PDB file of N, H, CA, C and O in Angstrom:
ATOM      1  N   MET A   1      85.906  82.552 126.282  1.00  0.00           N
ATOM      2  CA  MET A   1      86.241  84.049 126.253  1.00  0.00           C
ATOM      3  C   MET A   1      85.015  84.103 125.023  1.00  0.00           C
ATOM      4  O   MET A   1      84.445  83.263 124.328  1.00  0.00           O
ATOM      5  N   TYR A   2      84.937  86.304 125.261  1.00  0.00           N
ATOM      6  H   TYR A   2      85.400  86.987 125.826  1.00  0.00           H
ATOM      7  CA  TYR A   2      83.785  86.178 124.820  1.00  0.00           C
ATOM      8  C   TYR A   2      84.939  87.650 123.461  1.00  0.00           C
ATOM      9  O   TYR A   2      85.803  88.516 123.601  1.00  0.00           O
ATOM     10  N   GLU A   3      84.146  87.053 122.371  1.00  0.00           N
ATOM     11  H   GLU A   3      83.444  86.350 122.256  1.00  0.00           H
ATOM     12  CA  GLU A   3      84.322  87.732 121.204  1.00  0.00           C
ATOM     13  C   GLU A   3      83.614  88.500 120.396  1.00  0.00           C
ATOM     14  O   GLU A   3      82.501  88.086 120.072  1.00  0.00           O
ATOM     15  N   SER A   4      83.952  89.434 120.024  1.00  0.00           N
ATOM     16  H   SER A   4      84.856  89.771 120.287  1.00  0.00           H
ATOM     17  CA  SER A   4      83.076  90.497 119.683  1.00  0.00           C
ATOM     18  C   SER A   4      81.923  90.251 118.451  1.00  0.00           C
ATOM     19  O   SER A   4      82.048  89.055 118.187  1.00  0.00           O
ATOM     20  N   ASP A   5      80.842  90.823 117.560  1.00  0.00           N
ATOM     21  H   ASP A   5      80.740  91.794 117.774  1.00  0.00           H
ATOM     22  CA  ASP A   5      80.684  90.661 116.204  1.00  0.00           C
ATOM     23  C   ASP A   5      81.714  91.230 115.543  1.00  0.00           C
ATOM     24  O   ASP A   5      82.212  90.429 114.753  1.00  0.00           O
ATOM     25  N   ILE A   6      82.129  92.072 115.545  1.00  0.00           N
ATOM     26  H   ILE A   6      81.725  92.723 116.187  1.00  0.00           H
ATOM     27  CA  ILE A   6      83.078  92.704 114.846  1.00  0.00           C
ATOM     28  C   ILE A   6      84.661  92.163 115.057  1.00  0.00           C
ATOM     29  O   ILE A   6      85.374  92.115 114.054  1.00  0.00           O
ATOM     30  N   THR A   7      84.992  91.916 115.845  1.00  0.00           N
ATOM     31  H   THR A   7      84.413  91.955 116.659  1.00  0.00           H
ATOM     32  CA  THR A   7      86.718  90.811 115.858  1.00  0.00           C
ATOM     33  C   THR A   7      86.588  89.883 115.356  1.00  0.00           C
ATOM     34  O   THR A   7      87.673  89.326 115.187  1.00  0.00           O
ATOM     35  N   ARG A   8      85.171  88.955 114.709  1.00  0.00           N
ATOM     36  H   ARG A   8      84.290  89.407 114.846  1.00  0.00           H
ATOM     37  CA  ARG A   8      84.440  88.100 114.650  1.00  0.00           C
ATOM     38  C   ARG A   8      84.552  87.845 112.830  1.00  0.00           C
ATOM     39  O   ARG A   8      84.930  86.912 112.122  1.00  0.00           O
ATOM     40  N   PHE A   9      84.009  89.199 112.582  1.00  0.00           N
ATOM     41  H   PHE A   9      83.701  89.957 113.157  1.00  0.00           H
ATOM     42  CA  PHE A   9      83.619  89.578 111.324  1.00  0.00           C
ATOM     43  C   PHE A   9      84.972  90.140 110.438  1.00  0.00           C
ATOM     44  O   PHE A   9      85.008  89.954 109.222  1.00  0.00           O
ATOM     45  N   LEU A  10      86.302  90.984 111.293  1.00  0.00           N
ATOM     46  H   LEU A  10      86.273  91.136 112.281  1.00  0.00           H
ATOM     47  CA  LEU A  10      87.494  90.990 110.491  1.00  0.00           C
ATOM     48  C   LEU A  10      88.020  89.773 110.666  1.00  0.00           C
ATOM     49  O   LEU A  10      88.269  89.355 109.536  1.00  0.00           O
ATOM     50  N   ARG A  11      88.451  88.645 111.799  1.00  0.00           N
ATOM     51  H   ARG A  11      88.248  88.985 112.717  1.00  0.00           H
ATOM     52  CA  ARG A  11      89.053  87.726 111.745  1.00  0.00           C
ATOM     53  C   ARG A  11      88.101  87.138 109.746  1.00  0.00           C
ATOM     54  O   ARG A  11      88.288  87.760 108.700  1.00  0.00           O
ATOM     55  N   GLU A  12      87.302  86.007 109.878  1.00  0.00           N
ATOM     56  H   GLU A  12      87.149  85.502 110.727  1.00  0.00           H
ATOM     57  CA  GLU A  12      86.720  85.929 108.938  1.00  0.00           C
ATOM     58  C   GLU A  12      86.602  87.036 107.452  1.00  0.00           C
ATOM     59  O   GLU A  12      86.343  86.881 106.258  1.00  0.00           O
ATOM     60  N   LEU A  13      86.911  88.024 108.236  1.00  0.00           N
ATOM     61  H   LEU A  13      87.122  88.149 109.205  1.00  0.00           H
ATOM     62  CA  LEU A  13      87.811  88.925 106.392  1.00  0.00           C
ATOM     63  C   LEU A  13      88.993  88.438 105.754  1.00  0.00           C
ATOM     64  O   LEU A  13      89.173  87.850 104.687  1.00  0.00           O
ATOM     65  N   ARG A  14      89.855  88.876 106.784  1.00  0.00           N
ATOM     66  H   ARG A  14      89.708  89.353 107.651  1.00  0.00           H
ATOM     67  CA  ARG A  14      90.903  88.425 106.447  1.00  0.00           C
ATOM     68  C   ARG A  14      91.296  87.052 106.438  1.00  0.00           C
ATOM     69  O   ARG A  14      92.064  86.752 105.524  1.00  0.00           O
ATOM     70  N   GLN A  15      90.943  86.096 107.266  1.00  0.00           N
ATOM     71  H   GLN A  15      90.319  86.340 108.009  1.00  0.00           H
ATOM     72  CA  GLN A  15      90.300  84.257 106.098  1.00  0.00           C
ATOM     73  C   GLN A  15      90.223  84.350 104.524  1.00  0.00           C
ATOM     74  O   GLN A  15      91.016  83.785 103.770  1.00  0.00           O
ATOM     75  N   THR A  16      89.238  85.082 104.158  1.00  0.00           N
ATOM     76  H   THR A  16      88.594  85.541 104.770  1.00  0.00           H
ATOM     77  CA  THR A  16      88.585  85.094 102.910  1.00  0.00           C
ATOM     78  C   THR A  16      89.311  85.296 102.074  1.00  0.00           C
ATOM     79  O   THR A  16      89.320  84.615 101.048  1.00  0.00           O
ATOM     80  N   ARG A  17      90.410  86.650 102.367  1.00  0.00           N
ATOM     81  H   ARG A  17      90.403  87.203 103.200  1.00  0.00           H
ATOM     82  CA  ARG A  17      90.345  87.797 101.655  1.00  0.00           C
ATOM     83  C   ARG A  17      92.326  88.400 102.078  1.00  0.00           C
ATOM     84  O   ARG A  17      92.698  89.542 102.345  1.00  0.00           O
ATOM     85  N   PRO A  18      92.991  87.401 102.001  1.00  0.00           N
ATOM     86  CA  PRO A  18      94.467  86.250 102.886  1.00  0.00           C
ATOM     87  C   PRO A  18      95.153  88.540 101.837  1.00  0.00           C
ATOM     88  O   PRO A  18      96.054  89.275 102.242  1.00  0.00           O
ATOM     89  N   GLN A  19      94.494  88.705 100.989  1.00  0.00           N
ATOM     90  H   GLN A  19      93.762  88.109 100.660  1.00  0.00           H
ATOM     91  CA  GLN A  19      94.945  89.675 100.575  1.00  0.00           C
ATOM     92  C   GLN A  19      95.590  91.564 100.944  1.00  0.00           C
ATOM     93  O   GLN A  19      96.442  92.447 100.845  1.00  0.00           O
ATOM     94  N   LEU A  20      93.985  90.958 101.515  1.00  0.00           N
ATOM     95  H   LEU A  20      93.293  90.241 101.595  1.00  0.00           H
ATOM     96  CA  LEU A  20      93.455  92.583 101.900  1.00  0.00           C
ATOM     97  C   LEU A  20      94.522  93.756 102.266  1.00  0.00           C
ATOM     98  O   LEU A  20      94.414  94.864 101.740  1.00  0.00           O
ATOM     99  N   ASP A  21      95.970  93.342 103.565  1.00  0.00           N
ATOM    100  H   ASP A  21      96.058  92.442 103.993  1.00  0.00           H
ATOM    101  CA  ASP A  21      96.419  93.454 103.938  1.00  0.00           C
ATOM    102  C   ASP A  21      96.761  94.577 102.668  1.00  0.00           C
ATOM    103  O   ASP A  21      96.267  95.704 102.649  1.00  0.00           O
ATOM    104  N   GLU A  22      97.634  94.087 101.689  1.00  0.00           N
ATOM    105  H   GLU A  22      98.036  93.171 101.705  1.00  0.00           H
ATOM    106  CA  GLU A  22      98.419  94.427 100.586  1.00  0.00           C
ATOM    107  C   GLU A  22      97.777  95.489  99.947  1.00  0.00           C
ATOM    108  O   GLU A  22      98.209  96.637  99.844  1.00  0.00           O
ATOM    109  N   GLU A  23      96.345  94.885  99.371  1.00  0.00           N
ATOM    110  H   GLU A  23      95.994  93.953  99.454  1.00  0.00           H
ATOM    111  CA  GLU A  23      95.533  96.081  98.681  1.00  0.00           C
ATOM    112  C   GLU A  23      95.491  97.311 100.252  1.00  0.00           C
ATOM    113  O   GLU A  23      95.376  98.528 100.105  1.00  0.00           O
ATOM    114  N   GLN A  24      95.564  96.896 101.088  1.00  0.00           N
ATOM    115  H   GLN A  24      95.658  95.907 101.207  1.00  0.00           H
ATOM    116  CA  GLN A  24      95.260  98.720 101.963  1.00  0.00           C
ATOM    117  C   GLN A  24      96.643  98.884 101.610  1.00  0.00           C
ATOM    118  O   GLN A  24      96.656  99.269 100.441  1.00  0.00           O
ATOM    119  N   ARG A  25      97.404  98.816 101.899  1.00  0.00           N
ATOM    120  H   ARG A  25      97.393  98.503 102.849  1.00  0.00           H
ATOM    121  CA  ARG A  25      98.560  99.332 101.608  1.00  0.00           C
ATOM    122  C   ARG A  25      99.233 100.103 100.274  1.00  0.00           C
ATOM    123  O   ARG A  25      99.988 101.059 100.093  1.00  0.00           O
ATOM    124  N   ALA A  26      98.768  99.472  99.740  1.00  0.00           N
ATOM    125  H   ALA A  26      98.155  98.696  99.887  1.00  0.00           H
ATOM    126  CA  ALA A  26      98.807  99.597  98.468  1.00  0.00           C
ATOM    127  C   ALA A  26      98.070 101.253  98.077  1.00  0.00           C
ATOM    128  O   ALA A  26      98.682 102.096  97.420  1.00  0.00           O
ATOM    129  N   ALA A  27      97.182 101.383  98.430  1.00  0.00           N
ATOM    130  H   ALA A  27      96.685 100.698  98.963  1.00  0.00           H
ATOM    131  CA  ALA A  27      95.856 102.265  98.349  1.00  0.00           C
ATOM    132  C   ALA A  27      96.317 103.302  98.901  1.00  0.00           C
ATOM    133  O   ALA A  27      96.493 104.388  98.349  1.00  0.00           O
ATOM    134  N   ARG A  28      96.646 102.893 100.555  1.00  0.00           N
ATOM    135  H   ARG A  28      96.504 102.010 101.003  1.00  0.00           H
ATOM    136  CA  ARG A  28      97.585 103.754 101.346  1.00  0.00           C
ATOM    137  C   ARG A  28      98.751 104.698 100.571  1.00  0.00           C
ATOM    138  O   ARG A  28      99.151 105.830 100.842  1.00  0.00           O
ATOM    139  N   ALA A  29      99.087 103.864  99.612  1.00  0.00           N
ATOM    140  H   ALA A  29      98.762 102.944  99.392  1.00  0.00           H
ATOM    141  CA  ALA A  29     100.500 104.376  98.894  1.00  0.00           C
ATOM    142  C   ALA A  29      99.752 105.370  97.847  1.00  0.00           C
ATOM    143  O   ALA A  29     100.020 106.566  97.958  1.00  0.00           O
ATOM    144  N   ILE A  30      99.090 105.079  97.119  1.00  0.00           N
ATOM    145  H   ILE A  30      98.872 104.107  97.029  1.00  0.00           H
ATOM    146  CA  ILE A  30      98.392 106.222  96.002  1.00  0.00           C
ATOM    147  C   ILE A  30      98.122 106.947  96.639  1.00  0.00           C
ATOM    148  O   ILE A  30      98.563 108.018  96.220  1.00  0.00           O
ATOM    149  N   TRP A  31      97.170 107.147  98.237  1.00  0.00           N
ATOM    150  H   TRP A  31      96.812 106.277  98.578  1.00  0.00           H
ATOM    151  CA  TRP A  31      96.685 109.009  98.790  1.00  0.00           C
ATOM    152  C   TRP A  31      97.747 109.365  99.440  1.00  0.00           C
ATOM    153  O   TRP A  31      98.365 110.424  99.329  1.00  0.00           O
ATOM    154  N   TRP A  32      97.897 108.742  99.920  1.00  0.00           N
ATOM    155  H   TRP A  32      97.395 107.882 100.010  1.00  0.00           H
ATOM    156  CA  TRP A  32      98.792 109.447 101.656  1.00  0.00           C
ATOM    157  C   TRP A  32     100.529 109.252 101.170  1.00  0.00           C
ATOM    158  O   TRP A  32     101.069 110.224 100.642  1.00  0.00           O
ATOM    159  N   ASP A  33     101.391 107.871 101.395  1.00  0.00           N
ATOM    160  H   ASP A  33     100.952 107.081 101.823  1.00  0.00           H
ATOM    161  CA  ASP A  33     102.740 107.826 100.536  1.00  0.00           C
ATOM    162  C   ASP A  33     103.192 108.989  99.424  1.00  0.00           C
ATOM    163  O   ASP A  33     103.751 108.422  98.485  1.00  0.00           O
ATOM    164  N   ARG A  34     103.123 110.551  99.216  1.00  0.00           N
ATOM    165  H   ARG A  34     102.669 111.011  99.979  1.00  0.00           H
ATOM    166  CA  ARG A  34     103.771 110.797  98.634  1.00  0.00           C
ATOM    167  C   ARG A  34     104.773 111.747  99.139  1.00  0.00           C
ATOM    168  O   ARG A  34     104.702 112.737  99.867  1.00  0.00           O
ATOM    169  N   PRO A  35     105.764 111.118  98.506  1.00  0.00           N
ATOM    170  CA  PRO A  35     106.678 113.472  99.133  1.00  0.00           C
ATOM    171  C   PRO A  35     106.267 114.126  98.578  1.00  0.00           C
ATOM    172  O   PRO A  35     105.813 114.048  97.437  1.00  0.00           O
ATOM    173  N   GLN A  36     106.344 115.012  99.346  1.00  0.00           N
ATOM    174  H   GLN A  36     106.712 115.076 100.274  1.00  0.00           H
ATOM    175  CA  GLN A  36     105.798 116.823 100.195  1.00  0.00           C
ATOM    176  C   GLN A  36     107.382 117.577  99.733  1.00  0.00           C
ATOM    177  O   GLN A  36     108.582 117.558 100.009  1.00  0.00           O
ATOM    178  N   ASP A  37     106.086 118.400  98.583  1.00  0.00           N
ATOM    179  H   ASP A  37     105.111 118.415  98.359  1.00  0.00           H
ATOM    180  CA  ASP A  37     106.573 119.836  98.011  1.00  0.00           C
ATOM    181  C   ASP A  37     107.345 121.005  99.556  1.00  0.00           C
ATOM    182  O   ASP A  37     106.466 121.571 100.208  1.00  0.00           O
ATOM    183  N   GLN A  38     108.413 121.202  99.889  1.00  0.00           N
ATOM    184  H   GLN A  38     109.127 120.743  99.360  1.00  0.00           H
ATOM    185  CA  GLN A  38     108.827 121.982 100.568  1.00  0.00           C
ATOM    186  C   GLN A  38     108.527 123.375 100.952  1.00  0.00           C
ATOM    187  O   GLN A  38     108.495 123.804 102.106  1.00  0.00           O
ATOM    188  N   GLU A  39     108.238 124.258  99.502  1.00  0.00           N
ATOM    189  H   GLU A  39     108.264 123.910  98.565  1.00  0.00           H
ATOM    190  CA  GLU A  39     107.794 125.123  99.285  1.00  0.00           C
ATOM    191  C   GLU A  39     106.469 125.294  99.393  1.00  0.00           C
ATOM    192  O   GLU A  39     105.908 126.213  99.990  1.00  0.00           O
ATOM    193  N   THR A  40     105.904 124.287  98.735  1.00  0.00           N
ATOM    194  H   THR A  40     106.359 123.541  98.250  1.00  0.00           H
ATOM    195  CA  THR A  40     104.324 124.956  98.970  1.00  0.00           C
ATOM    196  C   THR A  40     103.852 124.447 100.674  1.00  0.00           C
ATOM    197  O   THR A  40     102.810 124.881 101.167  1.00  0.00           O
ATOM    198  N   LEU A  41     104.731 123.533 101.406  1.00  0.00           N
ATOM    199  H   LEU A  41     105.577 123.180 101.006  1.00  0.00           H
ATOM    200  CA  LEU A  41     104.295 123.653 102.698  1.00  0.00           C
ATOM    201  C   LEU A  41     104.817 125.301 103.590  1.00  0.00           C
ATOM    202  O   LEU A  41     104.646 125.868 104.669  1.00  0.00           O
ATOM    203  N   ARG A  42     105.469 125.483 102.384  1.00  0.00           N
ATOM    204  H   ARG A  42     105.608 125.022 101.508  1.00  0.00           H
ATOM    205  CA  ARG A  42     106.272 126.563 103.573  1.00  0.00           C
ATOM    206  C   ARG A  42     105.005 127.646 103.381  1.00  0.00           C
ATOM    207  O   ARG A  42     104.555 128.270 104.341  1.00  0.00           O
ATOM    208  N   ARG A  43     104.569 127.766 102.228  1.00  0.00           N
ATOM    209  H   ARG A  43     104.935 127.258 101.448  1.00  0.00           H
ATOM    210  CA  ARG A  43     103.548 128.676 101.848  1.00  0.00           C
ATOM    211  C   ARG A  43     102.290 128.537 102.341  1.00  0.00           C
ATOM    212  O   ARG A  43     101.661 129.290 103.085  1.00  0.00           O
ATOM    213  N   HIS A  44     102.032 127.649 101.924  1.00  0.00           N
ATOM    214  H   HIS A  44     102.543 127.038 101.320  1.00  0.00           H
ATOM    215  CA  HIS A  44     100.955 126.961 103.291  1.00  0.00           C
ATOM    216  C   HIS A  44     100.673 127.898 104.701  1.00  0.00           C
ATOM    217  O   HIS A  44      99.645 128.544 104.902  1.00  0.00           O
ATOM    218  N   LYS A  45     102.206 127.777 105.904  1.00  0.00           N
ATOM    219  H   LYS A  45     103.041 127.252 105.741  1.00  0.00           H
ATOM    220  CA  LYS A  45     101.877 127.391 107.225  1.00  0.00           C
ATOM    221  C   LYS A  45     102.355 129.697 107.063  1.00  0.00           C
ATOM    222  O   LYS A  45     102.224 130.258 108.151  1.00  0.00           O
ATOM    223  N   ALA A  46     102.563 130.146 106.504  1.00  0.00           N
ATOM    224  H   ALA A  46     102.669 129.690 105.620  1.00  0.00           H
ATOM    225  CA  ALA A  46     102.917 131.335 106.275  1.00  0.00           C
ATOM    226  C   ALA A  46     102.207 132.132 105.418  1.00  0.00           C
ATOM    227  O   ALA A  46     102.520 133.259 105.033  1.00  0.00           O
ATOM    228  N   SER A  47     100.924 131.285 105.049  1.00  0.00           N
ATOM    229  H   SER A  47     100.670 130.370 105.361  1.00  0.00           H
ATOM    230  CA  SER A  47      99.772 132.398 105.163  1.00  0.00           C
ATOM    231  C   SER A  47      98.455 131.785 105.807  1.00  0.00           C
ATOM    232  O   SER A  47      97.262 131.943 105.550  1.00  0.00           O
ATOM    233  N   ARG A  48      99.025 131.152 106.585  1.00  0.00           N
ATOM    234  H   ARG A  48      99.994 131.023 106.793  1.00  0.00           H
ATOM    235  CA  ARG A  48      98.228 131.364 107.800  1.00  0.00           C
ATOM    236  C   ARG A  48      97.134 132.582 108.480  1.00  0.00           C
ATOM    237  O   ARG A  48      97.511 133.748 108.596  1.00  0.00           O
ATOM    238  N   VAL A  49      96.235 132.290 108.754  1.00  0.00           N
ATOM    239  H   VAL A  49      95.929 131.342 108.661  1.00  0.00           H
ATOM    240  CA  VAL A  49      95.515 133.417 109.538  1.00  0.00           C
ATOM    241  C   VAL A  49      95.123 133.174 111.220  1.00  0.00           C
ATOM    242  O   VAL A  49      94.064 132.750 111.683  1.00  0.00           O
ATOM    243  N   PRO A  50      96.444 133.627 111.991  1.00  0.00           N
ATOM    244  CA  PRO A  50      95.390 132.799 113.455  1.00  0.00           C
ATOM    245  C   PRO A  50      93.898 133.402 113.624  1.00  0.00           C
ATOM    246  O   PRO A  50      93.360 134.456 113.283  1.00  0.00           O
ATOM    247  N   GLN A  51      93.467 132.194 114.337  1.00  0.00           N
ATOM    248  H   GLN A  51      93.904 131.338 114.614  1.00  0.00           H
ATOM    249  CA  GLN A  51      92.241 132.315 114.704  1.00  0.00           C
ATOM    250  C   GLN A  51      91.632 133.348 115.840  1.00  0.00           C
ATOM    251  O   GLN A  51      92.567 133.688 116.564  1.00  0.00           O
ATOM    252  N   PRO A  52      90.664 133.834 116.163  1.00  0.00           N
ATOM    253  CA  PRO A  52      90.442 134.525 117.085  1.00  0.00           C
ATOM    254  C   PRO A  52      90.530 133.770 118.237  1.00  0.00           C
ATOM    255  O   PRO A  52      90.863 132.586 118.198  1.00  0.00           O
ATOM    256  N   ALA A  53      90.206 134.469 119.464  1.00  0.00           N
ATOM    257  H   ALA A  53      89.935 135.431 119.496  1.00  0.00           H
ATOM    258  CA  ALA A  53      90.170 133.701 120.982  1.00  0.00           C
ATOM    259  C   ALA A  53      88.778 133.229 121.151  1.00  0.00           C
ATOM    260  O   ALA A  53      88.426 132.505 122.082  1.00  0.00           O
ATOM    261  N   TYR A  54      87.892 133.727 120.085  1.00  0.00           N
ATOM    262  H   TYR A  54      88.178 134.315 119.328  1.00  0.00           H
ATOM    263  CA  TYR A  54      86.024 133.470 120.710  1.00  0.00           C
ATOM    264  C   TYR A  54      85.642 134.242 119.087  1.00  0.00           C
ATOM    265  O   TYR A  54      85.692 135.393 118.650  1.00  0.00           O
ATOM    266  N   VAL A  55      85.342 133.211 118.662  1.00  0.00           N
ATOM    267  H   VAL A  55      85.301 132.276 119.017  1.00  0.00           H
ATOM    268  CA  VAL A  55      85.187 133.012 116.881  1.00  0.00           C
ATOM    269  C   VAL A  55      83.645 133.508 116.897  1.00  0.00           C
ATOM    270  O   VAL A  55      83.293 134.208 115.948  1.00  0.00           O
ATOM    271  N   TYR A  56      83.034 133.307 117.549  1.00  0.00           N
ATOM    272  H   TYR A  56      83.320 132.739 118.320  1.00  0.00           H
ATOM    273  CA  TYR A  56      81.085 133.987 117.362  1.00  0.00           C
ATOM    274  C   TYR A  56      81.152 135.383 117.922  1.00  0.00           C
ATOM    275  O   TYR A  56      80.069 135.878 118.235  1.00  0.00           O
ATOM    276  N   GLN A  57      82.130 136.028 118.082  1.00  0.00           N
ATOM    277  H   GLN A  57      83.010 135.625 117.828  1.00  0.00           H
ATOM    278  CA  GLN A  57      82.148 137.395 118.798  1.00  0.00           C
ATOM    279  C   GLN A  57      81.704 138.230 117.860  1.00  0.00           C
ATOM    280  O   GLN A  57      82.427 137.961 116.902  1.00  0.00           O
ATOM    281  N   THR A  58      80.780 139.296 117.441  1.00  0.00           N
ATOM    282  H   THR A  58      80.192 139.514 118.220  1.00  0.00           H
ATOM    283  CA  THR A  58      81.346 139.457 116.795  1.00  0.00           C
ATOM    284  C   THR A  58      82.905 141.086 116.220  1.00  0.00           C
ATOM    285  O   THR A  58      83.677 141.397 117.127  1.00  0.00           O
ATOM    286  N   LYS A  59      83.036 141.636 115.176  1.00  0.00           N
ATOM    287  H   LYS A  59      82.409 141.384 114.439  1.00  0.00           H
ATOM    288  CA  LYS A  59      84.058 143.088 115.650  1.00  0.00           C
ATOM    289  C   LYS A  59      83.286 143.544 115.384  1.00  0.00           C
ATOM    290  O   LYS A  59      82.397 143.043 114.696  1.00  0.00           O
ATOM    291  N   ALA A  60      83.311 145.399 116.087  1.00  0.00           N
ATOM    292  H   ALA A  60      84.033 145.806 116.646  1.00  0.00           H
ATOM    293  CA  ALA A  60      82.024 145.999 116.394  1.00  0.00           C
ATOM    294  C   ALA A  60      83.034 146.936 115.196  1.00  0.00           C
ATOM    295  O   ALA A  60      82.607 147.987 114.718  1.00  0.00           O
TER     296      ALA A  60
END
């Protein structure tokens, strides 16, 4: 059965570094899994300006 170089590389990487999955989860928690401030989200949505239908058209 054919196996791509990338698949082989990823399998070997996980065999040599079994802690890699846990490191990835920890890094994700640092940058992405954070509590959201609802007031900030509300202000961002309220201040949004709709994009015109054709953005490259100049206004006369």
